[in-house]
MOPAC internal coordinates of N, CA, C and O (Angstrom, degrees):
PM7 1SCF
backbone

  N    0.0000 0     0.00 0     0.00 0    0    0    0
  C    1.4434 1     0.00 0     0.00 0    1    0    0
  C    1.5252 1   111.18 1     0.00 0    2    1    0
  O    1.2310 1   120.50 1   131.60 1    3    2    1
  N    1.3252 1   116.65 1   -48.40 1    3    2    1
  C    1.4533 1   120.44 1  -179.24 1    5    3    2
  C    1.5218 1   111.57 1   -62.68 1    6    5    3
  O    1.2310 1   120.48 1   142.75 1    7    6    5
  N    1.3404 1   116.70 1   -37.25 1    7    6    5
  C    1.4586 1   119.40 1  -179.54 1    9    7    6
  C    1.5304 1   110.87 1   -65.58 1   10    9    7
  O    1.2310 1   120.48 1   148.18 1   11   10    9
  N    1.3212 1   116.68 1   -31.82 1   11   10    9
  C    1.4617 1   119.10 1   176.62 1   13   11   10
  C    1.5211 1   110.88 1   -68.89 1   14   13   11
  O    1.2310 1   120.46 1   140.69 1   15   14   13
  N    1.3083 1   116.72 1   -39.31 1   15   14   13
  C    1.4636 1   120.08 1   178.86 1   17   15   14
  C    1.5285 1   111.53 1   -63.97 1   18   17   15
  O    1.2310 1   120.47 1   147.68 1   19   18   17
  N    1.3168 1   116.71 1   -32.32 1   19   18   17
  C    1.4605 1   120.95 1   179.60 1   21   19   18
  C    1.5186 1   112.02 1   -86.13 1   22   21   19
  O    1.2310 1   119.91 1   175.69 1   23   22   21
  N    1.3177 1   117.78 1    -4.31 1   23   22   21
  C    1.4516 1   121.45 1   179.84 1   25   23   22
  C    1.5126 1   113.10 1    80.79 1   26   25   23
  O    1.2310 1   120.10 1  -156.66 1   27   26   25
  N    1.3276 1   117.42 1    23.34 1   27   26   25
  C    1.4604 1   121.62 1   179.99 1   29   27   26
  C    1.5162 1   109.63 1  -105.36 1   30   29   27
  O    1.2310 1   121.10 1   -28.46 1   31   30   29
  N    1.2942 1   115.49 1   151.54 1   31   30   29
  C    1.4594 1   120.05 1   173.67 1   33   31   30
  C    1.5249 1   108.05 1   -70.60 1   34   33   31
  O    1.2310 1   119.27 1   -34.41 1   35   34   33
  N    1.3379 1   119.00 1   145.59 1   35   34   33
  C    1.4667 1   120.96 1  -179.33 1   37   35   34
  C    1.5259 1   113.08 1   -56.27 1   38   37   35
  O    1.2310 1   119.77 1   143.24 1   39   38   37
  N    1.3271 1   118.04 1   -36.76 1   39   38   37
  C    1.4639 1   119.78 1  -179.45 1   41   39   38
  C    1.5213 1   110.58 1   -64.22 1   42   41   39
  O    1.2310 1   120.94 1   144.26 1   43   42   41
  N    1.3272 1   115.81 1   -35.74 1   43   42   41
  C    1.4518 1   120.47 1  -178.28 1   45   43   42
  C    1.5422 1   110.06 1   -63.43 1   46   45   43
  O    1.2310 1   120.26 1   136.02 1   47   46   45
  N    1.3147 1   117.11 1   -43.98 1   47   46   45
  C    1.4564 1   121.32 1  -179.79 1   49   47   46
  C    1.5148 1   112.12 1   -61.96 1   50   49   47
  O    1.2310 1   120.08 1   140.35 1   51   50   49
  N    1.3325 1   117.46 1   -39.65 1   51   50   49
  C    1.4613 1   120.19 1   179.58 1   53   51   50
  C    1.5082 1   111.51 1   -68.98 1   54   53   51
  O    1.2310 1   119.97 1   140.18 1   55   54   53
  N    1.2989 1   117.65 1   -39.82 1   55   54   53
  C    1.4639 1   120.53 1  -179.44 1   57   55   54
  C    1.5255 1   110.42 1   -63.99 1   58   57   55
  O    1.2310 1   120.33 1   138.26 1   59   58   57
  N    1.3160 1   116.97 1   -41.74 1   59   58   57
  C    1.4565 1   119.95 1  -179.34 1   61   59   58
  C    1.5278 1   110.46 1   -67.85 1   62   61   59
  O    1.2310 1   120.18 1   144.63 1   63   62   61
  N    1.3202 1   117.26 1   -35.37 1   63   62   61
  C    1.4592 1   120.13 1   178.41 1   65   63   62
  C    1.5168 1   111.63 1   -63.35 1   66   65   63
  O    1.2310 1   120.29 1   141.53 1   67   66   65
  N    1.3338 1   117.05 1   -38.47 1   67   66   65
  C    1.4561 1   121.17 1   177.67 1   69   67   66
  C    1.5140 1   111.33 1   -65.99 1   70   69   67
  O    1.2310 1   120.50 1   140.25 1   71   70   69
  N    1.3193 1   116.64 1   -39.75 1   71   70   69
  C    1.4628 1   120.40 1   177.52 1   73   71   70
  C    1.5222 1   110.36 1   -64.79 1   74   73   71
  O    1.2310 1   120.65 1   138.00 1   75   74   73
  N    1.3041 1   116.35 1   -42.00 1   75   74   73
  C    1.4592 1   120.70 1   179.46 1   77   75   74
  C    1.5181 1   111.76 1   -62.44 1   78   77   75
  O    1.2310 1   120.63 1   138.27 1   79   78   77
  N    1.3093 1   116.40 1   -41.73 1   79   78   77
  C    1.4673 1   119.81 1   179.72 1   81   79   78
  C    1.5200 1   110.87 1   -66.64 1   82   81   79
  O    1.2310 1   120.53 1   140.49 1   83   82   81
  N    1.3244 1   116.59 1   -39.51 1   83   82   81
  C    1.4727 1   119.60 1   176.91 1   85   83   82
  C    1.5261 1   110.86 1   -62.89 1   86   85   83
  O    1.2310 1   120.41 1   138.85 1   87   86   85
  N    1.3325 1   116.82 1   -41.15 1   87   86   85
  C    1.4661 1   120.81 1   177.79 1   89   87   86
  C    1.5227 1   110.69 1   -61.89 1   90   89   87
  O    1.2310 1   120.51 1   133.86 1   91   90   89
  N    1.3426 1   116.63 1   -46.14 1   91   90   89
  C    1.4655 1   120.29 1  -179.13 1   93   91   90
  C    1.5224 1   111.30 1   -63.82 1   94   93   91
  O    1.2310 1   120.05 1   139.25 1   95   94   93
  N    1.3229 1   117.50 1   -40.75 1   95   94   93
  C    1.4611 1   120.40 1   178.60 1   97   95   94
  C    1.5260 1   111.12 1   -64.71 1   98   97   95
  O    1.2310 1   120.69 1   138.71 1   99   98   97
  N    1.3196 1   116.28 1   -41.29 1   99   98   97
  C    1.4664 1   120.19 1   178.08 1  101   99   98
  C    1.5242 1   110.51 1   -63.59 1  102  101   99
  O    1.2310 1   120.54 1   137.64 1  103  102  101
  N    1.3388 1   116.57 1   -42.36 1  103  102  101
  C    1.4673 1   121.02 1  -179.80 1  105  103  102
  C    1.5234 1   110.82 1   -65.22 1  106  105  103
  O    1.2310 1   119.92 1   138.26 1  107  106  105
  N    1.3311 1   117.76 1   -41.74 1  107  106  105
  C    1.4679 1   121.08 1   178.71 1  109  107  106
  C    1.5208 1   111.56 1   -60.84 1  110  109  107
  O    1.2310 1   120.53 1   143.80 1  111  110  109
  N    1.3220 1   116.58 1   -36.20 1  111  110  109
  C    1.4617 1   120.74 1   179.92 1  113  111  110
  C    1.5329 1   111.81 1   -70.43 1  114  113  111
  O    1.2310 1   119.75 1   159.63 1  115  114  113
  N    1.3194 1   118.09 1   -20.37 1  115  114  113
  C    1.4621 1   121.52 1  -178.53 1  117  115  114
  C    1.5242 1   113.38 1   -85.01 1  118  117  115
  O    1.2310 1   119.81 1   165.92 1  119  118  117
  N    1.3230 1   117.97 1   -14.08 1  119  118  117
  C    1.4620 1   120.15 1  -178.55 1  121  119  118
  C    1.5307 1   109.90 1   -64.95 1  122  121  119
  O    1.2310 1   120.54 1   -38.62 1  123  122  121
  N    1.3344 1   116.58 1   141.38 1  123  122  121
  C    1.4682 1   119.54 1   177.56 1  125  123  122
  C    1.5229 1   110.27 1   -69.40 1  126  125  123
  O    1.2310 1   120.64 1   -17.32 1  127  126  125
  N    1.3191 1   116.39 1   162.68 1  127  126  125
  C    1.4572 1   120.96 1   176.74 1  129  127  126
  C    1.5208 1   110.87 1   -64.08 1  130  129  127
  O    1.2310 1   120.59 1   -29.57 1  131  130  129
  N    1.3068 1   116.48 1   150.43 1  131  130  129
  C    1.4708 1   121.41 1  -175.74 1  133  131  130
  C    1.5240 1   111.72 1   -60.88 1  134  133  131
  O    1.2310 1   120.18 1   127.27 1  135  134  133
  N    1.3118 1   117.26 1   -52.73 1  135  134  133
  C    1.4663 1   120.92 1  -175.33 1  137  135  134
  C    1.5257 1   111.48 1   -62.83 1  138  137  135
  O    1.2310 1   120.61 1   132.40 1  139  138  137
  N    1.3171 1   116.45 1   -47.60 1  139  138  137
  C    1.4636 1   119.89 1  -178.90 1  141  139  138
  C    1.5260 1   111.30 1   -62.05 1  142  141  139
  O    1.2310 1   120.25 1   138.97 1  143  142  141
  N    1.3301 1   117.12 1   -41.03 1  143  142  141
  C    1.4614 1   120.82 1  -178.56 1  145  143  142
  C    1.5263 1   111.43 1   -68.28 1  146  145  143
  O    1.2310 1   119.90 1   135.76 1  147  146  145
  N    1.3242 1   117.80 1   -44.24 1  147  146  145
  C    1.4640 1   120.52 1  -179.12 1  149  147  146
  C    1.5259 1   110.46 1   -66.01 1  150  149  147
  O    1.2310 1   119.77 1   139.88 1  151  150  149
  N    1.3245 1   118.04 1   -40.12 1  151  150  149
  C    1.4666 1   119.92 1   178.55 1  153  151  150
  C    1.5212 1   111.34 1   -66.75 1  154  153  151
  O    1.2310 1   120.01 1   140.83 1  155  154  153
  N    1.3294 1   117.59 1   -39.17 1  155  154  153
  C    1.4663 1   120.53 1   176.55 1  157  155  154
  C    1.5307 1   110.27 1   -65.27 1  158  157  155
  O    1.2310 1   120.60 1   139.74 1  159  158  157
  N    1.3303 1   116.47 1   -40.26 1  159  158  157
  C    1.4635 1   120.18 1   176.87 1  161  159  158
  C    1.5330 1   110.40 1   -63.15 1  162  161  159
  O    1.2310 1   120.14 1   138.34 1  163  162  161
  N    1.3324 1   117.34 1   -41.66 1  163  162  161
  C    1.4654 1   121.03 1   179.18 1  165  163  162
  C    1.5242 1   110.44 1   -62.24 1  166  165  163
  O    1.2310 1   120.17 1   137.97 1  167  166  165
  N    1.3199 1   117.28 1   -42.03 1  167  166  165
  C    1.4655 1   121.20 1   178.78 1  169  167  166
  C    1.5361 1   110.45 1   -59.31 1  170  169  167
  O    1.2310 1   120.33 1   135.63 1  171  170  169
  N    1.3250 1   116.98 1   -44.37 1  171  170  169
  C    1.4658 1   121.27 1   179.87 1  173  171  170
  C    1.5220 1   110.50 1   -68.30 1  174  173  171
  O    1.2310 1   119.98 1   138.69 1  175  174  173
  N    1.3219 1   117.65 1   -41.31 1  175  174  173
  C    1.4632 1   120.84 1   177.54 1  177  175  174
  C    1.5224 1   110.30 1   -59.23 1  178  177  175
  O    1.2310 1   120.06 1   134.83 1  179  178  177
  N    1.3199 1   117.49 1   -45.17 1  179  178  177
  C    1.4605 1   120.72 1  -179.87 1  181  179  178
  C    1.5216 1   111.01 1   -60.95 1  182  181  179
  O    1.2310 1   120.12 1   138.89 1  183  182  181
  N    1.3198 1   117.37 1   -41.11 1  183  182  181
  C    1.4599 1   120.66 1   178.72 1  185  183  182
  C    1.5242 1   111.22 1   -63.49 1  186  185  183
  O    1.2310 1   120.23 1   134.79 1  187  186  185
  N    1.3255 1   117.16 1   -45.21 1  187  186  185
  C    1.4667 1   120.98 1  -178.68 1  189  187  186
  C    1.5227 1   112.57 1   -68.76 1  190  189  187
  O    1.2310 1   120.70 1   152.50 1  191  190  189
  N    1.3064 1   116.26 1   -27.50 1  191  190  189
  C    1.4626 1   119.83 1   178.79 1  193  191  190
  C    1.5194 1   112.20 1   -88.74 1  194  193  191
  O    1.2310 1   120.35 1   178.78 1  195  194  193
  N    1.3462 1   116.93 1    -1.22 1  195  194  193
  C    1.4626 1   121.10 1  -179.70 1  197  195  194
  C    1.5085 1   113.05 1    72.24 1  198  197  195
  O    1.2310 1   119.92 1  -150.70 1  199  198  197
  N    1.3123 1   117.75 1    29.30 1  199  198  197
  C    1.4599 1   122.35 1  -175.81 1  201  199  198
  C    1.5208 1   113.32 1  -113.34 1  202  201  199
  O    1.2310 1   119.78 1  -176.97 1  203  202  201
  N    1.3296 1   118.02 1     3.03 1  203  202  201
  C    1.4686 1   118.32 1  -176.20 1  205  203  202
  C    1.5229 1   109.56 1   -75.11 1  206  205  203
  O    1.2310 1   121.23 1   -39.73 1  207  206  205
  N    1.3002 1   115.25 1   140.27 1  207  206  205
  C    1.4665 1   121.42 1   179.66 1  209  207  206
  C    1.5063 1   110.77 1  -122.59 1  210  209  207
  O    1.2310 1   119.64 1  -113.15 1  211  210  209
  N    1.3201 1   118.30 1    66.85 1  211  210  209
  C    1.4565 1   120.72 1  -179.10 1  213  211  210
  C    1.5130 1   111.00 1    83.70 1  214  213  211
  O    1.2310 1   120.64 1    30.35 1  215  214  213
  N    1.3149 1   116.39 1  -149.65 1  215  214  213
  C    1.4687 1   122.95 1  -179.45 1  217  215  214
  C    1.5273 1   108.57 1  -103.59 1  218  217  215
  O    1.2310 1   120.17 1   -89.47 1  219  218  217
  N    1.3416 1   117.27 1    90.53 1  219  218  217
  C    1.4627 1   120.41 1  -176.44 1  221  219  218
  C    1.5287 1   112.70 1   -72.51 1  222  221  219
  O    1.2310 1   121.18 1   -22.31 1  223  222  221
  N    1.3037 1   115.36 1   157.69 1  223  222  221
  C    1.4555 1   121.11 1   176.35 1  225  223  222
  C    1.5117 1   111.41 1   -81.08 1  226  225  223
  O    1.2310 1   120.85 1    -4.46 1  227  226  225
  N    1.3329 1   115.98 1   175.54 1  227  226  225
  C    1.4684 1   120.77 1  -176.55 1  229  227  226
  C    1.5218 1   112.79 1   -65.98 1  230  229  227
  O    1.2310 1   119.63 1   142.60 1  231  230  229
  N    1.3293 1   118.31 1   -37.40 1  231  230  229
  C    1.4639 1   120.34 1  -179.74 1  233  231  230
  C    1.5312 1   110.18 1   -64.33 1  234  233  231
  O    1.2310 1   120.75 1   138.11 1  235  234  233
  N    1.3155 1   116.17 1   -41.89 1  235  234  233
  C    1.4586 1   120.86 1   176.47 1  237  235  234
  C    1.5319 1   109.91 1   -61.05 1  238  237  235
  O    1.2310 1   120.35 1   135.10 1  239  238  237
  N    1.3279 1   116.94 1   -44.90 1  239  238  237
  C    1.4591 1   120.69 1  -179.18 1  241  239  238
  C    1.5270 1   111.78 1   -65.02 1  242  241  239
  O    1.2310 1   119.72 1   142.54 1  243  242  241
  N    1.3107 1   118.14 1   -37.46 1  243  242  241
  C    1.4674 1   120.90 1   177.47 1  245  243  242
  C    1.5276 1   109.34 1   -62.12 1  246  245  243
  O    1.2310 1   120.29 1   134.88 1  247  246  245
  N    1.3361 1   117.06 1   -45.12 1  247  246  245
  C    1.4656 1   120.98 1   178.68 1  249  247  246
  C    1.5283 1   110.31 1   -63.16 1  250  249  247
  O    1.2310 1   120.33 1   138.78 1  251  250  249
  N    1.3318 1   116.97 1   -41.22 1  251  250  249
  C    1.4587 1   120.32 1   179.90 1  253  251  250
  C    1.5303 1   111.25 1   -68.52 1  254  253  251
  O    1.2310 1   120.13 1   143.78 1  255  254  253
  N    1.3318 1   117.36 1   -36.22 1  255  254  253
  C    1.4655 1   120.62 1   177.69 1  257  255  254
  C    1.5258 1   110.21 1   -63.66 1  258  257  255
  O    1.2310 1   120.19 1   138.38 1  259  258  257
  N    1.3178 1   117.24 1   -41.62 1  259  258  257
  C    1.4712 1   120.41 1   177.01 1  261  259  258
  C    1.5214 1   110.84 1   -64.43 1  262  261  259
  O    1.2310 1   120.69 1   138.65 1  263  262  261
  N    1.3357 1   116.28 1   -41.35 1  263  262  261
  C    1.4693 1   120.03 1   177.94 1  265  263  262
  C    1.5269 1   111.01 1   -64.31 1  266  265  263
  O    1.2310 1   120.64 1   135.12 1  267  266  265
  N    1.3336 1   116.38 1   -44.88 1  267  266  265
  C    1.4604 1   120.40 1   179.41 1  269  267  266
  C    1.5294 1   111.63 1   -61.61 1  270  269  267
  O    1.2310 1   120.58 1   144.28 1  271  270  269
  N    1.3212 1   116.50 1   -35.72 1  271  270  269
  C    1.4688 1   120.12 1   178.41 1  273  271  270
  C    1.5290 1   110.80 1   -63.93 1  274  273  271
  O    1.2310 1   120.44 1   150.55 1  275  274  273
  N    1.3248 1   116.76 1   -29.45 1  275  274  273
  C    1.4671 1   120.55 1   178.83 1  277  275  274
  C    1.5242 1   112.60 1   -81.53 1  278  277  275
  O    1.2310 1   119.80 1   146.63 1  279  278  277
  N    1.3327 1   117.99 1   -33.37 1  279  278  277
  C    1.4678 1   120.29 1  -173.66 1  281  279  278
  C    1.5288 1   113.50 1  -101.29 1  282  281  279
  O    1.2310 1   119.58 1   166.67 1  283  282  281
  N    1.3258 1   118.41 1   -13.33 1  283  282  281
  C    1.4595 1   120.71 1  -176.61 1  285  283  282
  C    1.5295 1   110.29 1  -128.05 1  286  285  283
  O    1.2310 1   120.89 1   -65.88 1  287  286  285
  N    1.3143 1   115.91 1   114.12 1  287  286  285
  C    1.4630 1   120.27 1   178.16 1  289  287  286
  C    1.5265 1   110.99 1   -62.14 1  290  289  287
  O    1.2310 1   120.83 1   142.22 1  291  290  289
  N    1.3347 1   116.01 1   -37.78 1  291  290  289
  C    1.4638 1   119.88 1  -178.38 1  293  291  290
  C    1.5222 1   111.18 1   -65.04 1  294  293  291
  O    1.2310 1   119.95 1   139.99 1  295  294  293
  N    1.3242 1   117.71 1   -40.01 1  295  294  293
  C    1.4611 1   119.79 1   179.52 1  297  295  294
  C    1.5209 1   110.85 1   -67.31 1  298  297  295
  O    1.2310 1   120.34 1   137.51 1  299  298  297
  N    1.3240 1   116.96 1   -42.49 1  299  298  297
  C    1.4666 1   120.30 1   178.24 1  301  299  298
  C    1.5208 1   110.80 1   -62.87 1  302  301  299
  O    1.2310 1   120.23 1   138.59 1  303  302  301
  N    1.3247 1   117.17 1   -41.41 1  303  302  301
  C    1.4651 1   120.76 1   178.43 1  305  303  302
  C    1.5309 1   110.45 1   -64.75 1  306  305  303
  O    1.2310 1   120.53 1   140.38 1  307  306  305
  N    1.3198 1   116.58 1   -39.62 1  307  306  305
  C    1.4612 1   120.12 1   178.07 1  309  307  306
  C    1.5267 1   110.91 1   -65.98 1  310  309  307
  O    1.2310 1   120.15 1   141.79 1  311  310  309
  N    1.3212 1   117.32 1   -38.21 1  311  310  309
  C    1.4661 1   120.96 1   176.42 1  313  311  310
  C    1.5321 1   110.26 1   -64.55 1  314  313  311
  O    1.2310 1   120.43 1   143.56 1  315  314  313
  N    1.3331 1   116.78 1   -36.44 1  315  314  313
  C    1.4674 1   120.19 1   176.39 1  317  315  314
  C    1.5316 1   110.35 1   -64.52 1  318  317  315
  O    1.2310 1   120.37 1   141.24 1  319  318  317
  N    1.3335 1   116.90 1   -38.76 1  319  318  317
  C    1.4711 1   119.83 1   175.10 1  321  319  318
  C    1.5286 1   110.03 1   -61.90 1  322  321  319
  O    1.2310 1   120.35 1   135.00 1  323  322  321
  N    1.3322 1   116.93 1   -45.00 1  323  322  321
  C    1.4729 1   120.66 1   179.63 1  325  323  322
  C    1.5272 1   110.68 1   -59.85 1  326  325  323
  O    1.2310 1   120.71 1   138.26 1  327  326  325
  N    1.3245 1   116.25 1   -41.74 1  327  326  325
  C    1.4624 1   120.25 1   178.99 1  329  327  326
  C    1.5275 1   110.49 1   -66.12 1  330  329  327
  O    1.2310 1   120.57 1   139.08 1  331  330  329
  N    1.3179 1   116.52 1   -40.92 1  331  330  329
  C    1.4737 1   120.56 1   177.15 1  333  331  330
  C    1.5231 1   110.75 1   -58.25 1  334  333  331
  O    1.2310 1   120.80 1   132.41 1  335  334  333
  N    1.3232 1   116.08 1   -47.59 1  335  334  333
  C    1.4674 1   120.28 1  -178.78 1  337  335  334
  C    1.5237 1   111.16 1   -62.40 1  338  337  335
  O    1.2310 1   120.41 1   139.28 1  339  338  337
  N    1.3250 1   116.82 1   -40.72 1  339  338  337
  C    1.4748 1   120.26 1  -179.92 1  341  339  338
  C    1.5253 1   110.79 1   -66.95 1  342  341  339
  O    1.2310 1   120.23 1   136.63 1  343  342  341
  N    1.3158 1   117.17 1   -43.37 1  343  342  341
  C    1.4645 1   120.15 1   179.88 1  345  343  342
  C    1.5250 1   111.39 1   -65.43 1  346  345  343
  O    1.2310 1   120.22 1   143.71 1  347  346  345
  N    1.3353 1   117.18 1   -36.29 1  347  346  345
  C    1.4616 1   119.77 1   175.77 1  349  347  346
  C    1.5246 1   110.13 1   -64.51 1  350  349  347
  O    1.2310 1   120.44 1   140.92 1  351  350  349
  N    1.3273 1   116.76 1   -39.08 1  351  350  349
  C    1.4598 1   120.13 1   178.18 1  353  351  350
  C    1.5181 1   112.45 1   -63.20 1  354  353  351
  O    1.2310 1   120.87 1   150.33 1  355  354  353
  N    1.3238 1   115.93 1   -29.67 1  355  354  353
  C    1.4677 1   121.06 1   177.97 1  357  355  354
  C    1.5241 1   112.28 1   -89.24 1  358  357  355
  O    1.2310 1   120.11 1  -177.92 1  359  358  357
  N    1.3287 1   117.40 1     2.08 1  359  358  357
  C    1.4708 1   124.07 1  -179.14 1  361  359  358
  C    1.5208 1   113.19 1    59.53 1  362  361  359
  O    1.2310 1   120.70 1  -143.67 1  363  362  361
  N    1.3242 1   116.26 1    36.33 1  363  362  361
  C    1.4612 1   121.40 1   176.19 1  365  363  362
  C    1.5209 1   107.99 1   -79.62 1  366  365  363
  O    1.2310 1   119.59 1   -50.03 1  367  366  365
  N    1.3279 1   118.38 1   129.97 1  367  366  365
  C    1.4678 1   120.03 1  -179.97 1  369  367  366
  C    1.5287 1   111.82 1   -81.22 1  370  369  367
  O    1.2310 1   120.00 1   -25.02 1  371  370  369
  N    1.2939 1   117.60 1   154.98 1  371  370  369
  C    1.4666 1   128.87 1   170.25 1  373  371  370
  C    1.5362 1   114.22 1    67.10 1  374  373  371
  O    1.2310 1   119.12 1   132.89 1  375  374  373
  N    1.3235 1   119.28 1   -47.11 1  375  374  373
  C    1.4607 1   121.36 1  -175.30 1  377  375  374
  C    1.5253 1   113.82 1   -59.75 1  378  377  375
  O    1.2310 1   118.61 1   141.62 1  379  378  377
  N    1.3376 1   120.25 1   -38.38 1  379  378  377
  C    1.4663 1   117.93 1   176.58 1  381  379  378
  C    1.5287 1   112.81 1   -59.89 1  382  381  379
  O    1.2310 1   120.22 1   142.23 1  383  382  381
  N    1.3167 1   117.18 1   -37.77 1  383  382  381
  C    1.4651 1   120.35 1   179.05 1  385  383  382
  C    1.5252 1   110.36 1   -66.02 1  386  385  383
  O    1.2310 1   120.13 1   142.04 1  387  386  385
  N    1.3333 1   117.36 1   -37.96 1  387  386  385
  C    1.4727 1   121.19 1   177.75 1  389  387  386
  C    1.5259 1   109.81 1   -65.20 1  390  389  387
  O    1.2310 1   120.19 1   137.20 1  391  390  389
  N    1.3250 1   117.25 1   -42.80 1  391  390  389
  C    1.4689 1   120.80 1   177.81 1  393  391  390
  C    1.5246 1   110.93 1   -62.29 1  394  393  391
  O    1.2310 1   120.48 1   140.59 1  395  394  393
  N    1.3195 1   116.70 1   -39.41 1  395  394  393
  C    1.4606 1   120.93 1   178.00 1  397  395  394
  C    1.5237 1   110.55 1   -61.59 1  398  397  395
  O    1.2310 1   120.38 1   133.77 1  399  398  397
  N    1.3201 1   116.89 1   -46.23 1  399  398  397
  C    1.4691 1   121.16 1   179.39 1  401  399  398
  C    1.5272 1   111.45 1   -64.60 1  402  401  399
  O    1.2310 1   120.29 1   142.16 1  403  402  401
  N    1.3329 1   117.05 1   -37.84 1  403  402  401
  C    1.4640 1   120.10 1   177.25 1  405  403  402
  C    1.5253 1   110.91 1   -64.62 1  406  405  403
  O    1.2310 1   120.01 1   139.34 1  407  406  405
  N    1.3238 1   117.59 1   -40.66 1  407  406  405
  C    1.4671 1   121.17 1   178.01 1  409  407  406
  C    1.5212 1   110.52 1   -61.44 1  410  409  407
  O    1.2310 1   120.17 1   141.00 1  411  410  409
  N    1.3138 1   117.28 1   -39.00 1  411  410  409
  C    1.4568 1   121.13 1   178.26 1  413  411  410
  C    1.5279 1   110.32 1   -67.67 1  414  413  411
  O    1.2310 1   120.17 1   134.34 1  415  414  413
  N    1.3245 1   117.28 1   -45.66 1  415  414  413
  C    1.4591 1   121.05 1  -177.45 1  417  415  414
  C    1.5260 1   112.04 1   -68.67 1  418  417  415
  O    1.2310 1   120.00 1   139.71 1  419  418  417
  N    1.3215 1   117.60 1   -40.29 1  419  418  417
  C    1.4615 1   120.80 1  -174.13 1  421  419  418
  C    1.5229 1   113.34 1   -78.13 1  422  421  419
  O    1.2310 1   120.13 1   137.21 1  423  422  421
  N    1.3165 1   117.35 1   -42.79 1  423  422  421
  C    1.4508 1   119.21 1  -173.60 1  425  423  422
  C    1.5113 1   115.18 1  -135.43 1  426  425  423
  O    1.2310 1   120.33 1  -167.21 1  427  426  425
  N    1.3246 1   116.97 1    12.79 1  427  426  425
  C    1.4588 1   121.93 1  -178.60 1  429  427  426
  C    1.5289 1   111.42 1    54.62 1  430  429  427
  O    1.2310 1   120.88 1  -138.78 1  431  430  429
  N    1.3164 1   115.93 1    41.22 1  431  430  429
  C    1.4647 1   122.87 1   178.38 1  433  431  430
  C    1.5229 1   107.53 1  -108.63 1  434  433  431
  O    1.2310 1   120.98 1   -62.93 1  435  434  433
  N    1.3245 1   115.73 1   117.07 1  435  434  433
  C    1.4630 1   121.42 1   179.00 1  437  435  434
  C    1.5229 1   108.22 1  -126.80 1  438  437  435
  O    1.2310 1   120.98 1   -85.02 1  439  438  437
  N    1.3213 1   115.72 1    94.98 1  439  438  437
  C    1.4627 1   122.01 1   179.82 1  441  439  438
  C    1.5212 1   106.95 1  -105.85 1  442  441  439
  O    1.2310 1   120.60 1   -60.11 1  443  442  441
  N    1.3158 1   116.46 1   119.89 1  443  442  441
  C    1.4618 1   122.08 1  -174.62 1  445  443  442
  C    1.5174 1   113.82 1   -66.62 1  446  445  443
  O    1.2310 1   121.42 1   -15.33 1  447  446  445
  N    1.3236 1   114.88 1   164.67 1  447  446  445
  C    1.4701 1   121.15 1  -177.76 1  449  447  446
  C    1.5233 1   113.84 1   -60.98 1  450  449  447
  O    1.2310 1   118.27 1   137.79 1  451  450  449
  N    1.3331 1   120.90 1   -42.21 1  451  450  449
  C    1.4659 1   118.67 1  -176.74 1  453  451  450
  C    1.5279 1   113.80 1   -79.60 1  454  453  451
  O    1.2310 1   119.82 1   178.59 1  455  454  453
  N    1.3329 1   117.94 1    -1.41 1  455  454  453
  C    1.4593 1   121.12 1  -177.49 1  457  455  454
  C    1.5287 1   109.41 1   -81.18 1  458  457  455
  O    1.2310 1   121.36 1   -45.54 1  459  458  457
  N    1.3279 1   115.00 1   134.46 1  459  458  457
  C    1.4666 1   121.47 1   178.64 1  461  459  458
  C    1.5175 1   107.87 1  -111.17 1  462  461  459
  O    1.2310 1   120.02 1   -63.69 1  463  462  461
  N    1.3351 1   117.56 1   116.31 1  463  462  461
  C    1.4580 1   122.93 1   179.75 1  465  463  462
  C    1.5220 1   107.60 1  -109.52 1  466  465  463
  O    1.2310 1   120.90 1   -62.41 1  467  466  465
  N    1.3160 1   115.88 1   117.59 1  467  466  465
  C    1.4658 1   121.28 1   179.55 1  469  467  466
  C    1.5206 1   110.37 1   -72.41 1  470  469  467
  O    1.2310 1   119.25 1   -20.43 1  471  470  469
  N    1.3326 1   119.03 1   159.57 1  471  470  469
  C    1.4596 1   121.92 1   178.91 1  473  471  470
  C    1.5290 1   111.60 1   -64.77 1  474  473  471
  O    1.2310 1   121.37 1   -27.34 1  475  474  473
  N    1.3273 1   114.99 1   152.66 1  475  474  473
  C    1.4442 1   120.32 1   176.11 1  477  475  474
  C    1.5067 1   114.09 1    88.05 1  478  477  475
  O    1.2310 1   120.14 1  -135.84 1  479  478  477
  N    1.3359 1   117.33 1    44.16 1  479  478  477
  C    1.4556 1   122.15 1  -178.15 1  481  479  478
  C    1.5268 1   108.20 1  -110.71 1  482  481  479
  O    1.2310 1   120.90 1   -38.09 1  483  482  481
  N    1.3351 1   115.89 1   141.91 1  483  482  481
  C    1.4515 1   122.30 1   177.37 1  485  483  482
  C    1.5223 1   108.77 1  -115.56 1  486  485  483
  O    1.2310 1   120.35 1   -58.74 1  487  486  485
  N    1.3240 1   116.93 1   121.26 1  487  486  485
  C    1.4630 1   122.45 1   173.67 1  489  487  486
  C    1.5178 1   108.05 1  -104.88 1  490  489  487
  O    1.2310 1   120.49 1   -64.48 1  491  490  489
  N    1.3186 1   116.66 1   115.52 1  491  490  489
  C    1.4696 1   120.45 1  -177.25 1  493  491  490
  C    1.5189 1   110.81 1   -67.92 1  494  493  491
  O    1.2310 1   120.10 1   180.00 1  495  494  493

């Protein structure tokens, strides 16, 4: 029905939908792992905040990531984006959309579905 409204042949609309789904699946597979990305983000946040103390271990970084989530809205929103991307990669329904809305509400961070954010990003 929609393809008729746009003046497209029905076959054309189906073919494009398949291409779009393949693109989205490929993009989801490119997202970094949740834990690795959040820890890399925490490391960068600590450096930008002047709080890094050498090369910390993973347990230290996990504790710092939890602390940063409490004191920095931007870090918590970025972690929500990371969780959204991971849940989409696992094809979990509904929860990625909730994470997206939480990221918007908590830190005004709205990163779209096709966007790929590599680990180690600092949002001021």
